[in-house]
C-alpha positions, -999 to 999 in steps of 0.1 A, spaced: 448 301 -492 416 298 -471 396 296 -499 424 268 -515 420 249 -483 381 242 -478 384 237 -517 405 207 -506 381 195 -480 351 197 -503 367 175 -526 373 146 -497 347 148 -488 327 144 -521 355 115 -526 341 97 -495 306 98 -504 308 70 -533 329 45 -512 294 47 -489 271 49 -511 289 18 -528 280 -3 -493 252 11 -487 241 -3 -519 265 -37 -509 243 -40 -477 202 -34 -496 216 -58 -525 226 -87 -489 197 -85 -479 181 -89 -505 193 -127 -514 171 -156 -522 164 -169 -485 169 -211 -478 129 -223 -480 131 -245 -456 101 -274 -448 99 -288 -414 76 -329 -410 84 -338 -368 53 -348 -352 61 -331 -319 51 -297 -319 81 -286 -291 102 -298 -319 85 -279 -352 83 -249 -330 119 -246 -314 130 -254 -350 116 -226 -363 125 -205 -341 165 -215 -346 157 -208 -392 134 -171 -390 162 -166 -365 190 -166 -402 189 -139 -424 190 -167 -448 164 -188 -454 126 -189 -438 100 -215 -425 74 -228 -458 53 -256 -445 54 -274 -406 43 -311 -413 31 -332 -384 29 -368 -401 53 -384 -427 16 -381 -450 17 -341 -445 51 -342 -454 51 -358 -486 16 -331 -494 33 -299 -479 68 -309 -501 43 -315 -535 20 -279 -530 56 -258 -519 83 -272 -540 108 -266 -508 145 -261 -512 156 -279 -479 125 -304 -457 139 -312 -421 120 -347 -421 121 -371 -386 125 -411 -392 97 -415 -368 62 -403 -380 26 -415 -378 6 -424 -408 40 -424 -432 73 -429 -413 107 -403 -425 119 -431 -452 85 -438 -468 78 -399 -475 116 -400 -486 105 -421 -509 72 -408 -524 86 -373 -521 120 -384 -539 99 -404 -569 81 -369 -578 114 -354 -578 152 -370 -575 163 -339 -572 151 -328 -538 172 -315 -509 159 -334 -473 176 -341 -449 168 -364 -416 169 -347 -382 157 -374 -354 170 -395 -324 175 -429 -340 215 -433 -341 212 -470 -358 235 -486 -382 202 -496 -402 181 -464 -398 212 -443 -417 210 -472 -439 175 -466 -452 178 -432 -448 203 -425 -468 196 -455 -498 162 -436 -501 176 -406 -516 186 -383 -479 210 -358 -480 215 -358 -453 214 -368 -417 219 -350 -375 203 -360 -344 187 -339 -324 211 -328 -301 236 -318 -328 243 -280 -322 225 -255 -337 249 -240 -362 257 -281 -371 223 -276 -381 224 -237 -399 261 -252 -415 238 -290 -425 209 -268 -445 235 -247 -461 258 -273 -475 223 -294 -482 216 -267 -508 246 -262 -520 242 -302 -535 265 -318 -506 258 -347 -487 260 -343 -449 264 -369 -423 287 -366 -396 320 -385 -393 310 -416 -366 269 -414 -385 291 -425 -415 313 -444 -396 284 -464 -385 268 -468 -431 298 -478 -438 301 -508 -412 261 -522 -419 281 -514 -460 310 -537 -451 287 -564 -429 266 -597 -431 230 -584 -440 194 -600 -427 173 -615 -457 134 -597 -454 123 -635 -442 153 -632 -411 138 -598 -409 104 -617 -410 115 -639 -377 130 -610 -357 99 -595 -361 75 -627 -345 108 -629 -323 100 -602 -307 68 -601 -297 76 -630 -279 67 -660 -308 77 -698 -304 92 -716 -326 60 -732 -335 42 -700 -337 61 -685 -364 64 -720 -387 19 -706 -382 28 -670 -395 52 -676 -422 39 -706 -432 71 -724 -429 80 -753 -410 98 -751 -373 130 -763 -389 129 -737 -409 123 -716 -388 148 -728 -361 175 -726 -396 168 -685 -393 172 -680 -358 206 -700 -357 217 -677 -397 206 -644 -373 223 -655 -336 250 -657 -361 248 -625 -385 242 -604 -349 269 -618 -337 242 -626 -305 236 -657 -280 198 -655 -272 166 -641 -289 163 -611 -260 202 -605 -273 193 -602 -309 160 -588 -308 179 -552 -284 207 -553 -307 178 -550 -341 155 -524 -319 194 -501 -311 203 -509 -348 175 -493 -360 158 -532 -376 131 -536 -362 108 -514 -346 93 -520 -316 
């Protein structure tokens, strides 16, 4: 009897071993999954360091490059072809939208997330129009950023609801013409109607018509209000 019990116990133990081996094998496979290769582009070194620290702590992600300006971002993208790129909107040499256009011109399947402090409807519109697959603010929770990287890598679009609402408002609202934007930029520089006319080679009367149209479209009553509104929305940069 004792021998039978020992044999039975031995068989039970040996039966459990394959399960344990399979479990361990599964763990080995998990660790060998391809990581999402991320390129980070931001002109602030502290921001880059923080993002590198966040991303490298994730088992399914790795940072393959860091760029301090837009042109460097384009060059590094062409060199490494990352799976996902995190791109700041305001950078020297080449801004985020400019970098987006160059990268997408090289490969329209490039997956890029704009990570910025600017939430103006024009900023969002220009980024999405240029081909960004995601748009996040830098104060977003860290897990929201990680989730966005994974979703964009999987082929999805990632724009938070409140930013999507601004985008919808921009698309459905009245837009300023290129000439009106030119006039607005000169208004922001403190130029008079006469000075604006000279700079753009148009009459002072034409300038007044543009200013009137700008006020109506932006629903403002003064030049100061127009500049403040345009800056907040991302129509112009001071």
